C-alpha positions as CSV (number, residue, x, y, z in Angstrom):
1,X,-337.5,33.9,-11.9
2,X,-334.4,32.3,-13.4
3,X,-334.4,28.2,-13.4
4,X,-331.6,26.6,-12.2
5,X,-329.7,24.4,-14.9
6,X,-329.3,20.7,-13.7
7,X,-325.9,19.8,-13.5
8,X,-323.8,18.2,-16.5
9,X,-323.9,14.5,-17.3
10,X,-321.0,12.6,-16.8
11,X,-318.2,13.3,-19.4
12,X,-315.5,10.9,-20.9
13,X,-313.0,12.6,-19.0
14,X,-315.1,11.9,-15.7
15,X,-315.9,8.7,-16.3
16,X,-316.9,7.0,-12.6
17,X,-314.6,4.3,-11.1
18,X,-315.5,0.7,-11.7
19,X,-315.9,0.4,-8.0
20,X,-318.1,3.1,-7.7
21,X,-320.5,1.8,-10.9
22,X,-320.3,-2.0,-9.0
23,X,-321.4,-0.8,-6.0
24,X,-323.9,1.9,-6.8
25,X,-325.9,-1.4,-8.9
26,X,-325.5,-3.9,-6.4
27,X,-327.3,-1.6,-4.2
28,X,-330.0,-0.9,-6.7
29,X,-329.9,-4.7,-7.6
30,X,-330.9,-5.3,-3.8
31,X,-334.1,-3.1,-4.1
32,X,-335.1,-3.4,-7.8
33,X,-338.9,-4.4,-6.9
34,X,-341.7,-5.0,-9.3
35,X,-340.6,-6.3,-12.3
36,X,-339.2,-4.7,-15.8
37,X,-341.1,-1.4,-15.5
38,X,-340.1,-0.6,-12.2
39,X,-336.8,-1.6,-12.6
40,X,-336.7,1.4,-15.5
41,X,-337.7,3.6,-13.5
42,X,-335.5,3.1,-10.7
43,X,-333.0,3.1,-13.1
44,X,-333.8,6.5,-14.3
45,X,-334.2,8.1,-11.4
46,X,-331.1,7.2,-10.0
47,X,-328.9,7.4,-12.8
48,X,-330.2,10.1,-15.0
49,X,-332.0,12.5,-12.3
50,X,-330.1,12.1,-9.6
51,X,-326.3,11.0,-10.4
52,X,-326.2,12.3,-14.1
53,X,-324.2,9.5,-15.5
54,X,-326.4,9.8,-18.9
55,X,-328.8,12.0,-20.6
56,X,-332.6,11.7,-20.6
57,X,-332.5,11.0,-24.4
58,X,-329.6,8.7,-24.2
59,X,-331.3,6.5,-21.9
60,X,-334.5,6.3,-23.8
61,X,-332.1,5.5,-26.4
62,X,-330.5,2.7,-24.6
63,X,-334.4,1.9,-23.4
64,X,-335.7,1.7,-27.0
65,X,-332.6,-0.7,-28.1
66,X,-333.2,-2.9,-25.2
67,X,-337.4,-3.3,-26.3
68,X,-336.4,-4.0,-29.6
69,X,-333.3,-6.8,-28.8
70,X,-334.6,-9.9,-27.5
71,X,-333.5,-10.3,-23.9
72,X,-333.9,-8.7,-20.5
73,X,-334.8,-5.5,-21.3
74,X,-333.6,-3.8,-17.3
75,X,-330.4,-5.8,-16.9
76,X,-329.7,-4.8,-21.0
77,X,-330.4,-0.9,-19.9
78,X,-328.2,-1.3,-16.8
79,X,-325.0,-2.8,-19.4
80,X,-325.8,0.3,-21.4
81,X,-325.3,2.3,-18.7
82,X,-322.0,0.4,-17.8
83,X,-321.2,0.1,-21.5
84,X,-322.0,3.9,-22.3
85,X,-319.4,5.0,-18.8
86,X,-316.4,2.3,-18.9
87,X,-317.3,0.1,-22.5
88,X,-317.1,-3.4,-21.9
89,X,-315.8,-3.5,-18.5
90,X,-318.4,-1.0,-17.3
91,X,-321.0,-3.0,-18.9
92,X,-320.3,-6.4,-17.4
93,X,-320.1,-5.2,-13.9
94,X,-323.5,-2.9,-13.9
95,X,-325.5,-5.6,-15.1
96,X,-323.6,-8.3,-12.9
97,X,-324.1,-6.6,-9.7
98,X,-327.6,-5.6,-10.4
99,X,-328.8,-9.2,-11.2
100,X,-326.3,-10.4,-8.1
101,X,-328.5,-10.4,-4.9
102,X,-331.3,-12.2,-6.5
103,X,-329.4,-14.4,-8.2
104,X,-327.7,-15.5,-4.7
105,X,-330.9,-15.8,-3.5
106,X,-332.6,-18.2,-6.1
107,X,-329.3,-20.1,-6.1
108,X,-330.2,-20.9,-2.3
109,X,-333.3,-22.1,-3.4
110,X,-332.5,-24.3,-5.7
111,X,-330.0,-25.7,-3.9
112,X,-332.5,-26.3,-1.0
113,X,-334.9,-28.1,-4.2
114,X,-332.2,-30.2,-4.3
115,X,-332.3,-31.4,-0.5
116,X,-336.1,-31.3,-0.2
117,X,-337.2,-32.2,-3.9
118,X,-340.6,-32.1,-3.2
119,X,-340.9,-28.6,-1.9
120,X,-342.8,-27.8,-4.6
121,X,-345.9,-29.7,-3.6
122,X,-345.6,-27.9,0.2
123,X,-348.8,-26.0,0.8
124,X,-346.8,-22.1,1.0
125,X,-345.1,-23.5,-2.5
126,X,-348.1,-23.8,-3.9
127,X,-349.8,-20.3,-2.7
128,X,-346.7,-18.6,-4.8
129,X,-347.7,-20.4,-7.8
130,X,-351.0,-19.0,-7.7
131,X,-349.4,-15.8,-6.9
132,X,-347.2,-16.1,-9.8
133,X,-350.8,-16.6,-12.1
134,X,-351.9,-13.1,-11.3
135,X,-348.2,-12.0,-12.0
136,X,-348.3,-13.5,-15.6
137,X,-352.0,-12.8,-15.8
138,X,-351.9,-8.6,-15.2
139,X,-348.3,-8.8,-17.7
140,X,-350.4,-10.3,-20.1
141,X,-353.7,-7.7,-19.6
142,X,-351.1,-4.7,-19.7
143,X,-349.2,-6.2,-23.2
144,X,-352.8,-6.7,-25.0
145,X,-353.3,-3.2,-24.0
146,X,-349.9,-1.6,-25.1
147,X,-349.1,-3.7,-28.2
148,X,-352.6,-4.8,-30.2
149,X,-354.5,-2.0,-30.2
150,X,-355.3,-2.3,-34.1
151,X,-356.4,-4.5,-36.3
152,X,-352.7,-5.2,-37.9
153,X,-351.3,-6.1,-34.4
154,X,-354.6,-7.6,-33.0
155,X,-354.2,-10.2,-35.9
156,X,-350.7,-10.8,-35.3
157,X,-351.4,-11.6,-31.7
158,X,-354.7,-13.8,-32.5
159,X,-352.6,-15.7,-34.8
160,X,-349.4,-16.2,-32.2
161,X,-351.8,-17.8,-30.0
162,X,-353.4,-20.0,-32.5
163,X,-350.2,-20.9,-34.1
164,X,-348.8,-21.7,-30.3
165,X,-352.4,-23.7,-29.5
166,X,-352.7,-25.6,-33.0
167,X,-348.5,-26.3,-33.1
168,X,-347.4,-27.6,-29.7
169,X,-343.5,-27.8,-30.5
170,X,-340.4,-25.8,-28.6
171,X,-340.3,-23.8,-32.2
172,X,-343.8,-22.4,-32.3
173,X,-342.8,-19.5,-30.1
174,X,-339.5,-18.4,-32.0
175,X,-341.1,-18.8,-35.3
176,X,-344.2,-16.6,-33.8
177,X,-341.5,-14.0,-33.2
178,X,-340.4,-14.3,-36.5
179,X,-343.9,-14.2,-38.5
180,X,-344.3,-11.1,-36.2
181,X,-341.4,-9.4,-37.1
182,X,-341.5,-9.5,-41.2
183,X,-345.8,-8.9,-40.4
184,X,-345.3,-5.9,-39.1
185,X,-342.5,-4.7,-41.0
186,X,-345.1,-5.0,-44.3
187,X,-348.4,-4.1,-42.6
188,X,-348.1,-2.2,-39.5
189,X,-349.1,1.9,-39.7
190,X,-346.2,3.8,-39.7
191,X,-345.0,5.9,-36.3
192,X,-344.0,9.4,-36.5
193,X,-340.1,9.2,-34.7
194,X,-338.8,12.5,-33.1
195,X,-335.1,13.3,-33.9
196,X,-333.2,12.7,-30.7
197,X,-331.2,15.4,-29.2
198,X,-328.8,12.4,-27.7
199,X,-326.1,14.0,-24.9
200,X,-323.1,12.5,-25.3
201,X,-321.8,8.9,-27.1
202,X,-321.3,5.6,-25.5
203,X,-317.5,4.6,-25.6
204,X,-316.8,2.6,-28.9
205,X,-316.5,-1.1,-29.1
206,X,-313.7,-2.6,-31.4
207,X,-315.6,-4.0,-34.4
208,X,-314.1,-7.5,-33.7
209,X,-315.7,-7.7,-30.2
210,X,-319.4,-6.6,-32.4
211,X,-318.6,-9.4,-35.0
212,X,-317.3,-11.8,-32.0
213,X,-321.2,-11.5,-30.1
214,X,-322.9,-11.9,-33.4
215,X,-321.1,-15.1,-34.1
216,X,-321.9,-16.0,-30.2
217,X,-326.0,-15.2,-30.4
218,X,-325.7,-17.3,-33.5
219,X,-324.0,-20.2,-32.3
220,X,-326.2,-20.2,-29.2
221,X,-329.3,-19.7,-31.4
222,X,-328.5,-22.9,-33.7
223,X,-326.6,-25.4,-31.6
224,X,-329.6,-26.7,-29.7
225,X,-330.6,-28.0,-32.8
226,X,-327.8,-30.2,-33.7
227,X,-328.6,-34.0,-33.0
228,X,-325.4,-34.4,-31.2
229,X,-326.7,-32.3,-28.2
230,X,-329.1,-34.7,-27.1
231,X,-326.6,-37.2,-26.5
232,X,-324.7,-34.7,-24.1
233,X,-325.7,-34.6,-20.3
234,X,-328.2,-32.6,-18.7
235,X,-325.8,-30.5,-17.4
236,X,-324.5,-28.9,-20.2
237,X,-327.8,-29.3,-22.6
238,X,-329.6,-26.9,-19.6
239,X,-327.2,-24.1,-20.2
240,X,-327.8,-24.5,-24.2
241,X,-331.6,-24.5,-24.1
242,X,-331.3,-21.1,-21.7
243,X,-328.7,-19.8,-24.0
244,X,-331.3,-20.4,-26.5
245,X,-334.2,-18.8,-24.8
246,X,-332.3,-16.1,-24.0
247,X,-331.9,-15.0,-27.6
248,X,-335.5,-15.5,-29.0
249,X,-337.1,-13.8,-25.8
250,X,-338.4,-10.4,-27.0
251,X,-340.5,-8.1,-24.4
252,X,-338.9,-8.8,-20.9
253,X,-338.4,-11.3,-18.6
254,X,-342.1,-12.3,-18.2
255,X,-342.0,-13.6,-21.7
256,X,-339.4,-16.0,-20.8
257,X,-342.2,-18.1,-19.0
258,X,-343.4,-20.2,-22.3
259,X,-339.6,-19.9,-23.8
260,X,-338.2,-21.7,-21.0
261,X,-341.2,-24.2,-20.5
262,X,-340.5,-25.4,-24.2
263,X,-336.9,-25.4,-24.0
264,X,-335.8,-27.2,-21.0
265,X,-339.3,-27.9,-18.8
266,X,-341.0,-29.8,-22.1
267,X,-337.5,-31.5,-22.8
268,X,-337.5,-32.9,-19.5
269,X,-334.4,-31.0,-18.2
270,X,-337.0,-28.8,-15.5
271,X,-339.8,-30.0,-13.9
272,X,-342.8,-27.8,-14.5
273,X,-343.7,-27.3,-10.6
274,X,-340.2,-26.7,-10.0
275,X,-339.8,-24.2,-12.6
276,X,-343.0,-22.5,-11.4
277,X,-341.5,-22.4,-7.9
278,X,-338.5,-20.6,-8.9
279,X,-340.4,-18.5,-11.0
280,X,-342.6,-17.4,-7.8
281,X,-339.4,-16.7,-6.3
282,X,-338.0,-14.5,-8.7
283,X,-341.4,-12.4,-9.1
284,X,-341.0,-12.0,-5.1
285,X,-337.0,-11.1,-5.3
286,X,-335.5,-8.0,-6.3
287,X,-333.7,-8.0,-9.4
288,X,-334.4,-9.4,-13.0
289,X,-336.5,-12.0,-13.8
290,X,-334.0,-13.3,-15.6
291,X,-332.5,-14.5,-12.1
292,X,-334.3,-17.9,-12.6
293,X,-331.5,-19.2,-14.8
294,X,-329.8,-19.2,-10.7
295,X,-332.5,-21.0,-9.4
296,X,-332.5,-24.1,-12.5
297,X,-328.8,-24.7,-12.8
298,X,-328.5,-24.8,-8.7
299,X,-331.4,-27.2,-8.7
300,X,-329.3,-29.3,-11.2
301,X,-326.0,-28.8,-11.2
302,X,-325.4,-26.9,-7.6
303,X,-323.7,-23.3,-7.4
304,X,-321.5,-24.3,-10.6
305,X,-324.7,-25.0,-12.6
306,X,-326.6,-21.5,-10.9
307,X,-323.6,-19.5,-12.4
308,X,-323.3,-21.4,-16.1
309,X,-326.8,-21.0,-16.3
310,X,-327.2,-17.6,-15.1
311,X,-324.7,-16.7,-17.6
312,X,-326.1,-18.6,-20.2
313,X,-329.4,-16.7,-20.0
314,X,-328.5,-13.2,-19.7
315,X,-325.7,-13.9,-22.1
316,X,-326.9,-13.6,-25.7
317,X,-329.4,-10.6,-24.6
318,X,-326.5,-8.7,-23.5
319,X,-323.9,-9.7,-26.2
320,X,-326.4,-8.2,-28.9
321,X,-327.0,-4.6,-26.7
322,X,-322.8,-4.4,-26.7
323,X,-323.1,-5.2,-30.6
324,X,-326.0,-2.8,-31.7
325,X,-325.9,-0.1,-29.0
326,X,-323.4,2.1,-31.6
327,X,-325.6,2.0,-34.2
328,X,-328.4,2.3,-32.5
329,X,-328.6,6.4,-33.4
330,X,-329.1,5.7,-36.7
331,X,-331.4,2.5,-36.8
332,X,-333.7,3.8,-34.3
333,X,-335.1,6.9,-37.1
334,X,-335.9,3.7,-39.2
335,X,-340.0,3.0,-39.7
336,X,-339.3,0.1,-40.6
337,X,-337.5,-0.8,-38.1
338,X,-340.0,0.4,-36.0
339,X,-343.1,-1.1,-37.5
340,X,-341.2,-4.8,-37.7
341,X,-340.8,-4.0,-33.1
342,X,-344.7,-3.7,-33.1
343,X,-345.2,-6.9,-34.9
344,X,-343.0,-8.8,-33.0
345,X,-344.3,-7.5,-29.9
346,X,-347.8,-8.0,-30.9
347,X,-346.7,-11.7,-31.4
348,X,-345.3,-11.9,-28.3
349,X,-348.4,-11.0,-26.7
350,X,-349.9,-13.3,-28.4
351,X,-347.4,-16.4,-27.3
352,X,-347.3,-15.3,-23.9
353,X,-351.3,-15.2,-23.5
354,X,-351.3,-19.0,-24.9
355,X,-348.5,-19.6,-22.0
356,X,-351.2,-18.2,-19.2
357,X,-354.1,-19.9,-20.5
358,X,-352.7,-23.1,-21.3
359,X,-349.6,-24.1,-19.5
360,X,-349.5,-21.4,-16.3
361,X,-353.0,-21.7,-14.9
362,X,-353.6,-25.8,-15.4
363,X,-350.4,-26.4,-13.6
364,X,-350.4,-23.7,-10.8
365,X,-354.0,-23.8,-10.0
366,X,-355.6,-26.9,-12.1
367,X,-359.1,-27.4,-10.3
368,X,-358.1,-26.3,-6.6
369,X,-360.7,-23.9,-5.6
370,X,-358.6,-23.0,-2.8
371,X,-355.4,-22.3,-5.3
372,X,-357.8,-20.1,-7.7
373,X,-359.0,-17.8,-4.1
374,X,-355.6,-17.4,-3.7
375,X,-354.4,-16.6,-7.3
376,X,-357.6,-13.8,-7.5
377,X,-357.0,-12.4,-3.9
378,X,-352.9,-11.9,-5.0
379,X,-354.7,-10.1,-8.8
380,X,-356.7,-7.8,-6.4
381,X,-353.9,-7.0,-4.5
382,X,-351.6,-6.3,-7.5
383,X,-354.2,-4.3,-9.3
384,X,-354.5,-1.8,-6.5
385,X,-350.3,-1.9,-6.7
386,X,-349.7,-3.5,-3.6
387,X,-346.5,-4.1,-2.9
388,X,-344.7,-7.8,-4.8
389,X,-342.6,-9.2,-1.8
390,X,-345.8,-8.6,0.6
391,X,-348.2,-10.2,-1.8
392,X,-346.2,-12.8,-2.3
393,X,-345.8,-13.3,1.1
394,X,-349.2,-13.2,1.5
395,X,-350.0,-15.7,-1.0
396,X,-347.7,-18.4,0.7
397,X,-349.3,-17.6,3.9
398,X,-353.0,-18.0,2.7
399,X,-351.2,-21.2,1.0
400,X,-350.4,-22.7,3.7
401,X,-353.8,-22.2,5.6
402,X,-355.7,-23.4,3.3
403,X,-353.8,-26.3,2.4
404,X,-353.7,-26.3,-1.2
405,X,-353.1,-30.2,-1.7
406,X,-355.8,-32.2,-3.8
407,X,-356.2,-35.8,-2.8
408,X,-355.1,-38.2,-5.6
409,X,-358.0,-39.7,-8.0
410,X,-360.6,-37.3,-6.0
411,X,-362.3,-33.8,-6.5
412,X,-361.4,-32.8,-2.9
413,X,-358.8,-30.6,-2.2
414,X,-357.3,-31.1,1.6
415,X,-355.5,-29.1,4.3
416,X,-352.2,-30.4,4.2
417,X,-349.2,-28.3,5.5
418,X,-346.7,-31.4,5.7
419,X,-344.7,-32.2,1.9
420,X,-344.3,-35.8,0.7
421,X,-340.6,-36.2,2.1
422,X,-341.9,-35.1,5.4
423,X,-344.8,-37.6,5.5
424,X,-342.7,-40.3,4.5
425,X,-339.7,-39.6,7.1
426,X,-342.3,-39.9,9.6
427,X,-343.8,-42.9,8.5
428,X,-340.4,-44.4,8.2
429,X,-340.0,-43.8,12.2
430,X,-343.8,-45.2,13.4
431,X,-342.9,-48.0,11.1
432,X,-339.7,-48.9,12.9
433,X,-341.3,-48.1,16.4
434,X,-344.3,-50.4,15.3
435,X,-342.4,-53.4,14.2
436,X,-339.4,-53.3,16.7
437,X,-341.3,-55.4,19.5
438,X,-343.4,-57.5,17.0
439,X,-343.1,-60.8,15.9
440,X,-342.8,-60.6,11.9
441,X,-343.4,-64.0,9.8
442,X,-340.9,-64.3,7.2
443,X,-341.5,-67.3,5.7
444,X,-344.9,-69.8,5.1
445,X,-348.2,-69.9,2.9
446,X,-349.9,-67.0,4.8
447,X,-346.7,-65.2,4.2
448,X,-346.0,-65.7,1.0
449,X,-350.1,-64.8,0.3
450,X,-349.8,-61.8,1.7
451,X,-347.4,-60.3,-0.5
452,X,-348.2,-62.0,-4.0
453,X,-351.6,-59.9,-3.0
454,X,-349.6,-57.2,-2.0
455,X,-347.7,-57.0,-5.2
456,X,-350.3,-56.9,-7.0
457,X,-352.2,-54.0,-5.0
458,X,-348.9,-52.0,-5.2
459,X,-348.4,-52.1,-8.6
460,X,-352.2,-50.9,-9.1
461,X,-351.7,-48.1,-7.0
462,X,-348.6,-47.0,-9.0
463,X,-350.5,-47.6,-12.1
464,X,-353.7,-45.3,-10.9
465,X,-352.0,-42.8,-8.9
466,X,-348.3,-42.4,-10.2
467,X,-347.8,-39.1,-9.2
468,X,-347.7,-39.9,-5.5
469,X,-347.5,-43.8,-5.3
470,X,-344.0,-44.0,-7.0
471,X,-342.6,-42.2,-4.7
472,X,-343.3,-44.4,-2.2
473,X,-340.7,-47.2,-1.1
474,X,-344.1,-49.9,-0.8
475,X,-343.1,-52.5,1.7
476,X,-345.6,-55.0,4.1
477,X,-344.7,-57.5,6.5
478,X,-347.2,-60.4,8.4
479,X,-347.5,-59.7,12.1
480,X,-347.7,-63.0,14.2
481,X,-350.8,-61.5,16.4
482,X,-353.8,-64.1,16.3
483,X,-356.1,-61.6,18.5
484,X,-356.0,-58.7,16.5
485,X,-357.8,-58.1,13.4
486,X,-356.4,-55.2,11.8
487,X,-354.1,-54.1,9.2
488,X,-352.4,-50.4,8.6
489,X,-350.4,-48.5,5.8
490,X,-348.3,-45.1,6.7
491,X,-347.2,-42.4,4.4
492,X,-344.7,-43.8,2.6
493,X,-346.2,-47.0,1.9
494,X,-344.8,-48.8,4.8
495,X,-347.7,-51.8,5.8
496,X,-348.7,-54.1,8.1
497,X,-351.2,-57.0,8.0
498,X,-351.9,-59.2,11.0
499,X,-352.6,-63.1,11.0
500,X,-355.7,-62.6,13.0
501,X,-356.8,-60.3,9.6
502,X,-356.3,-63.7,7.8
503,X,-359.3,-65.0,9.5
504,X,-361.7,-63.0,8.6
505,X,-360.0,-62.2,5.0
506,X,-359.6,-65.6,4.1
507,X,-359.6,-65.4,0.2
508,X,-357.5,-63.4,-2.1
509,X,-359.9,-60.9,-3.1
510,X,-361.2,-60.2,0.9
511,X,-357.5,-59.8,1.6
512,X,-357.0,-57.5,-1.7
513,X,-359.9,-54.9,-0.6
514,X,-358.3,-54.4,2.8
515,X,-354.8,-54.3,1.5
516,X,-356.4,-51.8,-1.2
517,X,-358.3,-49.5,1.7
518,X,-354.6,-49.6,3.6
519,X,-352.8,-48.3,0.2
520,X,-355.7,-45.7,0.0
521,X,-354.7,-44.2,3.0
522,X,-351.4,-43.6,2.2
523,X,-352.0,-42.6,-1.5
524,X,-354.5,-40.0,-0.1
525,X,-352.3,-38.4,2.4
526,X,-354.3,-39.1,5.1
527,X,-351.6,-39.5,8.4
528,X,-350.1,-36.1,6.9
529,X,-353.7,-34.3,6.8
530,X,-354.3,-35.5,10.7
531,X,-351.5,-34.2,11.6
532,X,-351.9,-30.8,10.2
533,X,-355.5,-30.6,11.6
534,X,-354.3,-31.8,15.2
535,X,-351.6,-28.9,14.5
536,X,-353.9,-26.4,13.5
537,X,-356.1,-27.4,16.5
538,X,-354.1,-26.6,18.8
539,X,-353.4,-23.5,17.1
540,X,-357.3,-22.2,17.3
541,X,-357.6,-23.5,20.9
542,X,-354.8,-21.0,22.0
543,X,-355.6,-18.4,20.1
544,X,-359.0,-18.2,21.3
545,X,-358.3,-19.6,24.8
546,X,-355.4,-16.5,24.8
547,X,-357.8,-13.8,23.5
548,X,-361.0,-14.6,25.5
549,X,-359.8,-16.2,28.6
550,X,-361.6,-18.9,28.7
551,X,-361.8,-20.7,32.2
552,X,-360.7,-24.7,32.3
553,X,-364.2,-26.1,31.9
554,X,-364.5,-23.8,29.0
555,X,-361.8,-24.6,27.2
556,X,-362.3,-27.9,27.9
557,X,-365.8,-27.8,26.1
558,X,-363.7,-26.1,23.4
559,X,-361.5,-29.1,23.1
560,X,-364.2,-31.9,23.0
561,X,-365.7,-29.8,19.9
562,X,-363.2,-29.8,18.2
563,X,-362.8,-33.7,18.9
564,X,-366.6,-34.4,17.6
565,X,-365.5,-32.4,14.2
566,X,-362.0,-34.9,14.0
567,X,-364.2,-38.1,14.6
568,X,-366.3,-37.0,12.0
569,X,-363.1,-36.1,9.5
570,X,-361.9,-39.4,10.6
571,X,-364.9,-40.7,8.9
572,X,-364.9,-39.2,5.8
573,X,-361.0,-40.3,5.3
574,X,-362.2,-44.2,6.5
575,X,-364.9,-43.7,3.4
576,X,-362.4,-42.0,1.2
577,X,-360.3,-44.8,1.4
578,X,-362.9,-47.6,1.0
579,X,-363.5,-45.6,-2.4
580,X,-360.1,-45.7,-3.9
581,X,-358.9,-49.0,-2.1
582,X,-362.1,-50.4,-4.0
583,X,-361.2,-49.0,-7.0
584,X,-357.0,-50.1,-6.7
585,X,-358.2,-53.4,-6.2
586,X,-360.6,-53.9,-9.0
587,X,-358.0,-52.9,-11.2
588,X,-355.0,-55.5,-9.7
589,X,-357.9,-57.8,-11.4
590,X,-359.9,-58.5,-7.7
591,X,-363.2,-59.2,-7.4
592,X,-364.8,-56.1,-5.7
593,X,-367.7,-57.9,-4.7
594,X,-365.3,-59.5,-2.2
595,X,-365.3,-56.3,-0.1
596,X,-369.0,-56.0,0.5
597,X,-368.7,-59.4,1.5
598,X,-365.6,-58.7,3.9
599,X,-367.1,-55.8,5.7
600,X,-371.0,-58.1,6.6
601,X,-368.3,-60.6,7.8
602,X,-367.1,-57.9,9.9
603,X,-370.4,-56.6,10.6
604,X,-371.8,-59.9,12.2
605,X,-368.2,-60.0,14.4
606,X,-368.4,-56.2,16.3
607,X,-372.5,-56.9,16.6
608,X,-373.0,-54.9,19.5
609,X,-369.5,-53.8,20.7
610,X,-369.1,-50.7,18.9
611,X,-370.0,-47.1,20.2
612,X,-373.0,-45.2,17.7
613,X,-371.6,-44.2,14.7
614,X,-371.3,-40.7,15.3
615,X,-368.9,-41.4,18.4
616,X,-366.8,-43.6,16.6
617,X,-363.8,-42.6,14.4
618,X,-364.8,-45.1,11.3
619,X,-368.2,-45.5,9.4
620,X,-370.4,-47.8,10.5
621,X,-370.5,-51.2,8.7
622,X,-373.5,-50.8,6.8
623,X,-373.0,-47.1,5.7
624,X,-369.6,-48.6,4.3
625,X,-371.7,-51.7,2.8
626,X,-374.4,-49.0,1.1
627,X,-371.8,-46.8,-0.2
628,X,-369.4,-49.5,-1.8
629,X,-372.6,-51.1,-3.4
630,X,-373.1,-47.9,-5.1
631,X,-369.9,-48.1,-6.8
632,X,-369.7,-51.3,-7.2
633,X,-371.3,-51.1,-11.4
634,X,-367.8,-48.8,-12.0
635,X,-365.5,-51.1,-9.9
636,X,-366.6,-54.4,-12.1
637,X,-365.5,-52.5,-15.3
638,X,-362.4,-51.5,-14.3
639,X,-362.0,-55.2,-12.9
640,X,-362.7,-56.3,-16.9
641,X,-360.6,-54.0,-18.3
642,X,-357.7,-55.3,-15.4
643,X,-358.7,-58.8,-16.7
644,X,-358.4,-58.0,-20.6
645,X,-355.4,-56.8,-19.9
646,X,-353.5,-59.6,-18.0
647,X,-355.0,-61.6,-20.6
648,X,-353.3,-59.8,-23.5
649,X,-349.9,-59.9,-21.4
650,X,-350.2,-63.6,-20.6
651,X,-348.2,-65.7,-23.2
652,X,-350.7,-68.3,-25.1
653,X,-351.3,-71.5,-23.6
654,X,-350.3,-74.4,-25.9
655,X,-347.5,-71.9,-27.6
656,X,-344.8,-74.2,-29.1
657,X,-341.6,-74.1,-27.0
């Protein structure tokens, strides 16, 4: 039986219209999930097998060239297909439409970060960051297996890893790639190259366009090193830094992580947590990973920033593709060029392994057991080829369920579905309601004493817990109420002390112990944690009641059981606030032994008037005193350091005016 020959590829006289080219690549960009390898498979299926826009050998030429050049491999291949069909205009239309769907969504996410700056700390975002860790780990594993076999390439990868670890500078990554190119060209083993049977040739590119493209790439590499660039606004420096990264990223989108981290994160242009959140979203969305430029630009300068950063990140690689494609059919037969490429790929693998070990894992997971389990779960799902969007959504959901929040200053991971900004808004509302009908004392010795002690406590909190305390608008008032022995602090740092408390906390040291305890509640985000526990408890009760058909009495019993658990949880929060508050007060220079004296005085006042400890929301005074006594040696050492620091900052007595 005769085999039917496939239809011929489009010829120069049958070039497809730009509109059709754009619509087809727009549809491809909206469905291109799975990373660069999956993107190339999709492009081959649609452009080679189904539509016959380009021959198999010509497509292989494009992919080989894209892997040799720095830049986004799949986008460069799409650009090459468009260039093959309709010249420069076709290349621009194809690559832009391929990236557009994912870039639009990431731009919207970046704008959301502007409105909600702390979104990266929410539980679902931390889950996505753990998912990104799993994706990068699989990419590193695949590159190690594929690109570092043999002694020479393995040595290049190991040397790149050690160089990046020892030389913590933005130039470490590009330097490793440059060294890999040279060492690979000299030492990597030769590979046999079969002759290519290329069907057709790309539309010619004017030599002037080639020269201009090369000059542009040279400019974006050199411009960020000029001394005057550091004085430019961040909205200008960020696209320049991204353009430099895009001109040095060999190996595809995954390698953009360490390059951008070095060029924009370490320079303070973009927060590392925000960057990792955007990177996680880029993994879950269709299109090239270089779309993260839209997220970075939108989070910094809105829509115009997204456009500028996206173009800057893509432009160098696309310019190099346009300049090199006409001569690639000759260059690809050079053994020296292929050996240099082997060395560069091995060096990139070492850089990426360094980024995974020293940047991604510490930032995305840290010491959180919950996040580590989320990352391991995502790794297992991806290893069994589960769809990327499904794994990303699962990681975000599990991240929200397990909390993924670590209490500042402790090793405890808390369940908290709220972010800091939401907690602060709730705290402001509660503060306005609590003080609306209260009598506030603004002047007098007691008010001045409260403000003086609180100022030192708040400063100590910012010093010991800067990642959270510096985001609060700390404020305290003295409330006229001699019958109430109480003080409180709300999320966001709004505090109040009742005049009845001043009768028990009669010294500055005792008052500092009280205020340190209340400030610790805010720093440990106990308010948001209680709200999250309440919401989760309600969901559990409703789910169990609906599924098991509980009677009213059984449901009340379940509510009581959850309430008992809540009492134990509240006592744990109080003990945590005691510990953190004691150290905050000691760091402010106050005597931590006053905390023990204070709780001894409180024990004498409440004798016989409190329920048993297991039925109370607070530990007993005796339990508190025992725990504080165990912490006392550490607190005294911190106080000695604080007094020495204060003495060093104070002007010497008797100095001449």
